MIDOSE-1310 file (N, C-alpha, C; in nm, 2 decimals, decimal comma, always signed):
residues 220
xxxx	-0,90/-1,19/-1,50/-0,80/-1,19/-1,60/-0,66/-1,13/-1,55; -0,67/-1,03/-1,46/-0,55/-0,96/-1,42/-0,56/-0,94/-1,27; -0,45/-0,96/-1,20/-0,45/-0,94/-1,05/-0,32/-0,87/-1,01; -0,32/-0,81/-0,89/-0,20/-0,74/-0,84/-0,17/-0,80/-0,70
xxxx	-0,05/-0,85/-0,69/-0,01/-0,91/-0,56/+0,00/-0,80/-0,45; -0,02/-0,84/-0,33/-0,01/-0,75/-0,21/+0,14/-0,70/-0,20; +0,23/-0,79/-0,23/+0,37/-0,75/-0,22/+0,40/-0,64/-0,32; +0,35/-0,64/-0,44/+0,37/-0,54/-0,54/+0,31/-0,41/-0,49
xxxx	+0,19/-0,41/-0,43/+0,13/-0,29/-0,38/+0,21/-0,23/-0,27; +0,27/-0,31/-0,19/+0,36/-0,26/-0,08/+0,49/-0,20/-0,13; +0,55/-0,27/-0,23/+0,68/-0,23/-0,28/+0,68/-0,11/-0,37; +0,57/-0,11/-0,45/+0,56/+0,00/-0,55/+0,42/+0,07/-0,54
xxxx	+0,40/+0,14/-0,43/+0,27/+0,19/-0,40/+0,23/+0,31/-0,50; +0,33/+0,37/-0,56/+0,30/+0,48/-0,65/+0,32/+0,45/-0,79; +0,33/+0,32/-0,82/+0,35/+0,28/-0,96/+0,22/+0,23/-1,02; +0,22/+0,21/-1,15/+0,10/+0,16/-1,22/+0,14/+0,05/-1,32
xxxx	+0,05/-0,03/-1,35/+0,06/-0,12/-1,47/-0,07/-0,10/-1,55; -0,05/-0,08/-1,68/-0,16/-0,07/-1,77/-0,19/-0,20/-1,85; -0,31/-0,23/-1,87/-0,35/-0,35/-1,95/-0,45/-0,32/-2,05; -0,42/-0,36/-2,17/-0,52/-0,35/-2,29/-0,53/-0,48/-2,35
xxxx	-0,66/-0,54/-2,35/-0,69/-0,66/-2,41/-0,78/-0,64/-2,53; -0,75/-0,69/-2,65/-0,83/-0,67/-2,77/-0,85/-0,81/-2,83; -0,97/-0,84/-2,88/-1,00/-0,96/-2,95/-1,05/-0,93/-3,09; -1,05/-1,03/-3,18/-1,09/-1,01/-3,32/-0,98/-0,93/-3,40
xxxx	-0,86/-0,94/-3,35/-0,75/-0,87/-3,42/-0,69/-0,96/-3,53; -0,62/-0,90/-3,63/-0,54/-0,97/-3,73/-0,40/-0,92/-3,71; -0,31/-1,00/-3,77/-0,17/-0,96/-3,75/-0,09/-0,98/-3,88; -0,12/-0,89/-3,98/-0,05/-0,90/-4,11/+0,10/-0,85/-4,09
xxxx	+0,18/-0,88/-4,18/+0,32/-0,83/-4,18/+0,33/-0,68/-4,16; +0,24/-0,61/-4,22/+0,24/-0,46/-4,21/+0,11/-0,41/-4,27; +0,10/-0,27/-4,27/-0,02/-0,21/-4,33/+0,02/-0,07/-4,37; -0,03/-0,02/-4,49/+0,01/+0,12/-4,53/-0,02/+0,23/-4,43
xxxx	-0,14/+0,22/-4,37/-0,17/+0,33/-4,27/-0,08/+0,33/-4,15; -0,05/+0,21/-4,11/+0,05/+0,20/-3,99/+0,18/+0,25/-4,03; +0,23/+0,22/-4,15/+0,35/+0,27/-4,20/+0,36/+0,42/-4,21; +0,24/+0,48/-4,25/+0,23/+0,62/-4,25/+0,25/+0,68/-4,11
xxxx	+0,18/+0,62/-4,01/+0,19/+0,67/-3,87/+0,33/+0,66/-3,83; +0,40/+0,55/-3,86/+0,54/+0,53/-3,82/+0,63/+0,64/-3,88; +0,62/+0,67/-4,01/+0,70/+0,77/-4,07/+0,67/+0,91/-4,01; +0,55/+0,94/-3,99/+0,51/+1,07/-3,93/+0,57/+1,08/-3,79
xxxx	+0,57/+0,97/-3,71/+0,63/+0,98/-3,58/+0,78/+1,00/-3,59; +0,85/+0,93/-3,68/+0,99/+0,95/-3,69/+1,02/+1,10/-3,72; +0,94/+1,16/-3,80/+0,97/+1,30/-3,84/+0,94/+1,39/-3,71; +0,84/+1,36/-3,64/+0,81/+1,44/-3,52/+0,92/+1,43/-3,41
xxxx	+0,97/+1,31/-3,39/+1,07/+1,28/-3,30/+1,20/+1,36/-3,33; +1,23/+1,36/-3,46/+1,35/+1,43/-3,50/+1,34/+1,58/-3,49; +1,21/+1,63/-3,51/+1,19/+1,77/-3,49/+1,19/+1,81/-3,34; +1,14/+1,72/-3,26/+1,12/+1,75/-3,12/+1,26/+1,76/-3,04
xxxx	+1,35/+1,67/-3,07/+1,47/+1,66/-3,00/+1,59/+1,70/-3,08; +1,66/+1,81/-3,04/+1,77/+1,86/-3,11/+1,90/+1,79/-3,08; +1,91/+1,73/-2,96/+2,04/+1,67/-2,92/+2,01/+1,56/-2,81; +2,11/+1,48/-2,79/+2,09/+1,37/-2,69/+2,06/+1,42/-2,55
xxxx	+2,12/+1,53/-2,51/+2,10/+1,58/-2,38/+1,95/+1,62/-2,36; +1,89/+1,68/-2,46/+1,75/+1,71/-2,45/+1,66/+1,59/-2,43; +1,69/+1,49/-2,51/+1,61/+1,36/-2,50/+1,63/+1,30/-2,36; +1,75/+1,29/-2,31/+1,78/+1,23/-2,19/+1,72/+1,31/-2,07
xxxx	+1,69/+1,43/-2,09/+1,63/+1,52/-1,98/+1,48/+1,50/-1,98; +1,42/+1,44/-2,08/+1,28/+1,42/-2,08/+1,23/+1,35/-1,95; +1,12/+1,40/-1,89/+1,08/+1,35/-1,76/+1,05/+1,20/-1,76; +0,98/+1,15/-1,86/+0,95/+1,01/-1,87/+1,07/+0,92/-1,88
xxxx	+1,16/+0,97/-1,97/+1,29/+0,90/-1,98/+1,37/+0,89/-1,85; +1,37/+1,00/-1,77/+1,44/+1,01/-1,65/+1,38/+0,91/-1,55; +1,25/+0,90/-1,55/+1,18/+0,80/-1,45/+1,23/+0,66/-1,48; +1,23/+0,62/-1,60/+1,28/+0,49/-1,64/+1,43/+0,47/-1,62
xxxx	+1,51/+0,57/-1,65/+1,65/+0,56/-1,63/+1,68/+0,54/-1,48; +1,61/+0,61/-1,39/+1,63/+0,59/-1,25/+1,59/+0,45/-1,21; +1,48/+0,40/-1,26/+1,45/+0,26/-1,22/+1,55/+0,16/-1,27; +1,59/+0,17/-1,40/+1,69/+0,08/-1,45/+1,83/+0,09/-1,38
xxxx	+1,86/+0,21/-1,34/+1,99/+0,23/-1,27/+2,00/+0,16/-1,14; +1,89/+0,13/-1,07/+1,89/+0,05/-0,95/+1,94/-0,09/-0,98; +1,92/-0,14/-1,10/+1,96/-0,27/-1,13/+2,08/-0,27/-1,22; +2,15/-0,16/-1,23/+2,27/-0,14/-1,31/+2,25/-0,17/-1,46
xxxx	+2,13/-0,13/-1,51/+2,10/-0,15/-1,65/+2,06/-0,01/-1,71; +2,05/-0,01/-1,84/+2,02/+0,11/-1,92/+1,88/+0,09/-1,98; +1,80/+0,20/-1,99/+1,67/+0,19/-2,05/+1,68/+0,17/-2,20; +1,64/+0,06/-2,25/+1,66/+0,03/-2,39/+1,58/+0,11/-2,48
xxxx	+1,46/+0,16/-2,44/+1,38/+0,25/-2,52/+1,45/+0,38/-2,55; +1,53/+0,43/-2,46/+1,61/+0,55/-2,48/+1,72/+0,52/-2,59; +1,78/+0,40/-2,59/+1,88/+0,37/-2,69/+1,81/+0,36/-2,83; +1,69/+0,30/-2,83/+1,62/+0,29/-2,96/+1,58/+0,43/-3,01
xxxx	+1,54/+0,52/-2,92/+1,50/+0,66/-2,96/+1,62/+0,73/-3,02; +1,74/+0,71/-2,95/+1,86/+0,78/-3,00/+1,90/+0,73/-3,14; +1,88/+0,60/-3,16/+1,91/+0,55/-3,29/+1,82/+0,61/-3,40; +1,70/+0,63/-3,37/+1,60/+0,68/-3,47/+1,62/+0,83/-3,49
xxxx	+1,63/+0,90/-3,38/+1,64/+1,05/-3,38/+1,77/+1,10/-3,44; +1,88/+1,04/-3,39/+2,01/+1,10/-3,42/+2,09/+1,02/-3,52; +2,05/+0,90/-3,55/+2,12/+0,81/-3,65/+2,04/+0,78/-3,77; +1,92/+0,85/-3,78/+1,83/+0,83/-3,90/+1,79/+0,68/-3,92
xxxx	+1,78/+0,60/-3,82/+1,73/+0,47/-3,83/+1,58/+0,47/-3,84; +1,52/+0,37/-3,90/+1,38/+0,36/-3,91/+1,32/+0,27/-3,81; +1,20/+0,30/-3,76/+1,13/+0,21/-3,66/+1,10/+0,08/-3,73; +1,16/-0,03/-3,67/+1,13/-0,16/-3,73/+0,99/-0,21/-3,70
xxxx	+0,93/-0,27/-3,80/+0,79/-0,33/-3,79/+0,80/-0,47/-3,83; +0,80/-0,57/-3,74/+0,81/-0,71/-3,77/+0,68/-0,77/-3,80; +0,57/-0,71/-3,74/+0,44/-0,75/-3,77/+0,35/-0,63/-3,73; +0,22/-0,63/-3,78/+0,14/-0,51/-3,75/+0,11/-0,49/-3,60
xxxx	+0,08/-0,60/-3,53/+0,05/-0,59/-3,39/+0,17/-0,54/-3,31; +0,28/-0,60/-3,33/+0,40/-0,55/-3,26/+0,44/-0,41/-3,30; +0,42/-0,38/-3,43/+0,45/-0,24/-3,48/+0,35/-0,14/-3,41; +0,23/-0,17/-3,40/+0,13/-0,08/-3,33/+0,17/-0,05/-3,19
xxxx	+0,22/-0,15/-3,12/+0,27/-0,14/-2,98/+0,40/-0,06/-2,98; +0,50/-0,09/-3,07/+0,63/-0,03/-3,06/+0,62/+0,12/-3,10; +0,54/+0,15/-3,20/+0,53/+0,29/-3,24/+0,48/+0,37/-3,12; +0,37/+0,32/-3,05/+0,32/+0,40/-2,94/+0,42/+0,40/-2,82
xxxx	+0,50/+0,29/-2,81/+0,60/+0,29/-2,70/+0,71/+0,40/-2,72; +0,75/+0,42/-2,85/+0,85/+0,52/-2,88/+0,79/+0,66/-2,87; +0,66/+0,67/-2,90/+0,60/+0,81/-2,90/+0,58/+0,85/-2,75; +0,53/+0,76/-2,67/+0,50/+0,79/-2,53/+0,62/+0,76/-2,43
xxxx	+0,71/+0,68/-2,48/+0,83/+0,64/-2,41/+0,80/+0,55/-2,29; +0,68/+0,49/-2,29/+0,64/+0,40/-2,18/+0,66/+0,25/-2,21; +0,73/+0,18/-2,12/+0,77/+0,04/-2,15/+0,65/-0,05/-2,16; +0,64/-0,12/-2,27/+0,52/-0,20/-2,30/+0,56/-0,33/-2,36
xxxx	+0,48/-0,44/-2,33/+0,50/-0,57/-2,39/+0,37/-0,62/-2,44; +0,38/-0,71/-2,54/+0,26/-0,77/-2,60/+0,26/-0,92/-2,58; +0,14/-0,98/-2,57/+0,12/-1,12/-2,55/+0,00/-1,17/-2,62; +0,01/-1,30/-2,66/-0,11/-1,37/-2,72/-0,19/-1,42/-2,61
xxxx	-0,32/-1,37/-2,59/-0,40/-1,41/-2,48/-0,43/-1,56/-2,48; -0,44/-1,62/-2,60/-0,47/-1,76/-2,60/-0,35/-1,85/-2,56; -0,24/-1,79/-2,54/-0,12/-1,86/-2,49/-0,10/-1,85/-2,34; -0,18/-1,76/-2,28/-0,17/-1,73/-2,14/-0,25/-1,83/-2,06
xxxx	-0,20/-1,86/-1,94/-0,27/-1,93/-1,84/-0,32/-1,83/-1,74; -0,44/-1,79/-1,76/-0,50/-1,68/-1,68/-0,53/-1,72/-1,53; -0,52/-1,63/-1,44/-0,50/-1,49/-1,45/-0,35/-1,45/-1,46; -0,33/-1,33/-1,51/-0,19/-1,27/-1,50/-0,18/-1,19/-1,38
xxxx	-0,07/-1,21/-1,31/-0,05/-1,14/-1,18/+0,07/-1,05/-1,18; +0,05/-0,93/-1,14/+0,17/-0,83/-1,13/+0,24/-0,86/-1,00; +0,37/-0,88/-1,01/+0,44/-0,93/-0,89/+0,58/-0,86/-0,88; +0,64/-0,89/-0,77/+0,78/-0,84/-0,74/+0,87/-0,96/-0,75
xxxx	+0,98/-0,96/-0,83/+1,06/-1,07/-0,84/+1,15/-1,10/-0,71; +1,16/-1,23/-0,68/+1,24/-1,27/-0,56/+1,39/-1,30/-0,60; +1,41/-1,32/-0,73/+1,55/-1,35/-0,78/+1,57/-1,49/-0,80; +1,47/-1,58/-0,78/+1,49/-1,72/-0,81/+1,40/-1,77/-0,92
xxxx	+1,32/-1,67/-0,98/+1,24/-1,71/-1,10/+1,32/-1,71/-1,23; +1,28/-1,80/-1,31/+1,35/-1,81/-1,44/+1,24/-1,81/-1,55; +1,27/-1,76/-1,67/+1,18/-1,77/-1,78/+1,26/-1,76/-1,91; +1,20/-1,80/-2,02/+1,27/-1,79/-2,15/+1,23/-1,66/-2,22
xxxx	+1,33/-1,58/-2,24/+1,31/-1,45/-2,31/+1,26/-1,47/-2,45; +1,22/-1,36/-2,51/+1,16/-1,37/-2,65/+1,27/-1,41/-2,75; +1,40/-1,39/-2,71/+1,51/-1,43/-2,80/+1,55/-1,57/-2,78; +1,48/-1,64/-2,69/+1,51/-1,79/-2,66/+1,61/-1,81/-2,55
xxxx	+1,66/-1,71/-2,49/+1,76/-1,72/-2,38/+1,69/-1,74/-2,25; +1,75/-1,83/-2,17/+1,69/-1,84/-2,03/+1,74/-1,73/-1,94; +1,65/-1,68/-1,85/+1,69/-1,56/-1,77/+1,64/-1,58/-1,63; +1,73/-1,55/-1,54/+1,69/-1,54/-1,39/+1,66/-1,39/-1,37
xxxx	+1,55/-1,37/-1,30/+1,50/-1,23/-1,27/+1,59/-1,16/-1,16; +1,59/-1,03/-1,17/+1,66/-0,95/-1,07/+1,57/-0,93/-0,95; +1,63/-0,95/-0,83/+1,55/-0,93/-0,71/+1,49/-0,79/-0,70; +1,36/-0,78/-0,68/+1,30/-0,65/-0,67/+1,24/-0,59/-0,80
xxxx	+1,27/-0,66/-0,91/+1,22/-0,61/-1,04/+1,07/-0,63/-1,05; +1,00/-0,54/-1,11/+0,86/-0,56/-1,14/+0,85/-0,67/-1,25; +0,75/-0,76/-1,23/+0,73/-0,87/-1,33/+0,59/-0,91/-1,33; +0,55/-0,99/-1,43/+0,41/-1,04/-1,45/+0,43/-1,19/-1,47
xxxx	+0,33/-1,27/-1,42/+0,33/-1,41/-1,43/+0,19/-1,46/-1,45; +0,18/-1,57/-1,53/+0,05/-1,63/-1,55/+0,06/-1,77/-1,47; -0,04/-1,85/-1,48/-0,04/-1,98/-1,41/+0,08/-2,07/-1,45; +0,15/-2,04/-1,56/+0,26/-2,13/-1,60/+0,39/-2,07/-1,58
xxxx	+0,40/-1,95/-1,53/+0,53/-1,89/-1,51/+0,54/-1,74/-1,55; +0,66/-1,69/-1,54/+0,68/-1,54/-1,57/+0,66/-1,52/-1,72; +0,59/-1,41/-1,75/+0,57/-1,37/-1,89/+0,64/-1,24/-1,93; +0,69/-1,17/-1,83/+0,77/-1,05/-1,86/+0,83/-0,99/-1,73
xxxx	+0,93/-0,91/-1,75/+0,99/-0,83/-1,64/+1,03/-0,70/-1,70; +1,04/-0,60/-1,62/+1,09/-0,47/-1,67/+1,23/-0,48/-1,73; +1,32/-0,53/-1,65/+1,46/-0,53/-1,69/+1,49/-0,62/-1,81; +1,42/-0,74/-1,82/+1,45/-0,83/-1,93/+1,35/-0,85/-2,04
xxxx	+1,23/-0,79/-2,02/+1,13/-0,79/-2,13/+1,04/-0,91/-2,13; +0,97/-0,92/-2,24/+0,87/-1,03/-2,25/+0,92/-1,17/-2,28; +0,84/-1,27/-2,26/+0,88/-1,41/-2,27/+0,85/-1,46/-2,41; +0,90/-1,58/-2,44/+0,88/-1,64/-2,57/+0,75/-1,72/-2,58
xxxx	+0,72/-1,78/-2,47/+0,60/-1,87/-2,47/+0,47/-1,80/-2,51; +0,45/-1,67/-2,47/+0,32/-1,60/-2,49/+0,34/-1,49/-2,60; +0,44/-1,50/-2,68/+0,47/-1,39/-2,77/+0,36/-1,38/-2,88; +0,35/-1,26/-2,93/+0,26/-1,24/-3,04/+0,31/-1,31/-3,17
xxxx	+0,22/-1,38/-3,24/+0,25/-1,45/-3,36/+0,16/-1,41/-3,48; +0,19/-1,45/-3,60/+0,10/-1,42/-3,71/-0,05/-1,47/-3,69; -0,06/-1,57/-3,61/-0,20/-1,63/-3,58/-0,27/-1,57/-3,46; -0,21/-1,47/-3,39/-0,27/-1,41/-3,28/-0,40/-1,34/-3,31
xxxx	-0,51/-1,37/-3,24/-0,64/-1,31/-3,26/-0,69/-1,24/-3,14; -0,63/-1,27/-3,02/-0,66/-1,20/-2,90/-0,52/-1,16/-2,84; -0,51/-1,03/-2,81/-0,38/-0,98/-2,77/-0,39/-0,90/-2,65; -0,29/-0,91/-2,56/-0,28/-0,83/-2,44/-0,16/-0,74/-2,44
xxxx	-0,17/-0,61/-2,43/-0,06/-0,52/-2,42/-0,05/-0,48/-2,27; +0,07/-0,48/-2,21/+0,09/-0,44/-2,07/+0,20/-0,33/-2,07; +0,17/-0,23/-1,98/+0,27/-0,12/-1,97/+0,31/-0,11/-1,82; +0,44/-0,12/-1,80/+0,50/-0,09/-1,67/+0,53/+0,05/-1,65
xxxx	+0,47/+0,11/-1,54/+0,49/+0,26/-1,52/+0,54/+0,28/-1,38; +0,67/+0,30/-1,36/+0,73/+0,32/-1,22/+0,68/+0,45/-1,17; +0,70/+0,47/-1,04/+0,66/+0,60/-0,97/+0,72/+0,72/-1,05; +0,63/+0,81/-1,07/+0,66/+0,93/-1,15/+0,59/+0,94/-1,28
xxxx	+0,53/+0,82/-1,32/+0,44/+0,82/-1,44/+0,30/+0,82/-1,39; +0,22/+0,91/-1,45/+0,08/+0,93/-1,41/-0,01/+0,82/-1,47; -0,12/+0,79/-1,40/-0,22/+0,70/-1,45/-0,28/+0,74/-1,58; -0,31/+0,87/-1,59/-0,37/+0,91/-1,72/-0,28/+0,90/-1,84
xxxx	-0,15/+0,91/-1,81/-0,05/+0,89/-1,92/-0,05/+0,74/-1,96; -0,07/+0,65/-1,87/-0,07/+0,51/-1,90/-0,20/+0,48/-1,99; -0,31/+0,53/-1,95/-0,43/+0,51/-2,02/-0,43/+0,57/-2,16; -0,38/+0,69/-2,17/-0,37/+0,75/-2,30/-0,28/+0,67/-2,39
xxxx	-0,17/+0,62/-2,34/-0,08/+0,53/-2,41/-0,15/+0,41/-2,47; -0,23/+0,34/-2,38/-0,30/+0,22/-2,43/-0,40/+0,26/-2,53; -0,47/+0,37/-2,52/-0,56/+0,42/-2,62/-0,49/+0,44/-2,75; -0,37/+0,49/-2,75/-0,29/+0,51/-2,87/-0,26/+0,37/-2,94
xxxx	-0,23/+0,28/-2,86/-0,20/+0,14/-2,92/-0,33/+0,09/-2,98; -0,44/+0,11/-2,91/-0,57/+0,07/-2,97/-0,60/+0,13/-3,10; -0,58/+0,26/-3,11/-0,60/+0,34/-3,23/-0,51/+0,28/-3,34; -0,38/+0,25/-3,31/-0,29/+0,20/-3,41/-0,34/+0,06/-3,46
xxxx	-0,39/-0,02/-3,37/-0,44/-0,16/-3,40/-0,55/-0,14/-3,50; -0,64/-0,04/-3,47/-0,76/-0,03/-3,56/-0,73/+0,01/-3,70; -0,61/+0,06/-3,73/-0,57/+0,09/-3,87/-0,58/-0,04/-3,95; -0,55/-0,15/-3,90/-0,55/-0,28/-3,97/-0,65/-0,38/-3,92
xxxx	-0,71/-0,35/-3,80/-0,81/-0,44/-3,75/-0,93/-0,35/-3,70; -1,00/-0,29/-3,79/-1,10/-0,19/-3,75/-1,22/-0,25/-3,67; -1,24/-0,38/-3,68/-1,35/-0,44/-3,61/-1,31/-0,50/-3,48; -1,19/-0,48/-3,43/-1,14/-0,54/-3,31/-1,22/-0,49/-3,19
xxxx	-1,24/-0,57/-3,09/-1,32/-0,54/-2,97/-1,22/-0,53/-2,85; -1,24/-0,42/-2,77/-1,16/-0,40/-2,65/-1,23/-0,47/-2,54; -1,16/-0,57/-2,48/-1,21/-0,65/-2,37/-1,18/-0,58/-2,24; -1,06/-0,52/-2,23/-1,01/-0,46/-2,11/-0,92/-0,34/-2,14
xxxx	-0,94/-0,23/-2,08/-0,84/-0,12/-2,08/-0,84/-0,06/-1,94; -0,74/-0,08/-1,87/-0,74/-0,04/-1,73/-0,60/-0,02/-1,68; -0,58/+0,06/-1,57/-0,46/+0,08/-1,50/-0,47/+0,03/-1,36; -0,37/-0,04/-1,31/-0,37/-0,10/-1,18/-0,26/-0,05/-1,10
């Protein structure tokens, strides 16, 4: 179901990618227990960070900032956190599966994408972009990848990249019943942090899909 290219191993020997696959899930618009988890996280984040400098000094944030800086981009999760912590914005939940992922992403600050497994042409391979690959981003825009960026592709093409995010073709929908969550972890993020993060997503999913089955939970 998941493979890692030799080029990726050579280019990013100290990095990890985490994969969580769950089946038997539902994807309602929201759920009261998930909303409670969201509100509790918002409160914890506001208590934890007194100012933007403290947030930007966070080790995990710095790892991603350094990665994005190589491509002259800014880590969007940091911008989302700043909006929630310092501008009193609420964490958006467009659907329960996406919300379960996004809540954990903001808590652990680890970059994560979600996909409908039934829309994938397996296997999914972790790769390094050459700069000539294109895909349709989740917002419908066509995108050429940055040379050297971490990316993932199935048999039909690219499904995500660090810099530009997930694709539209394999996006999570209301009818998703098998879901794959993937986490990109550049050098500086530990394997145990990736696994703990995926376990947090699993726990969030179980608030509205208690009978879901974990098919895969691994770090590569």
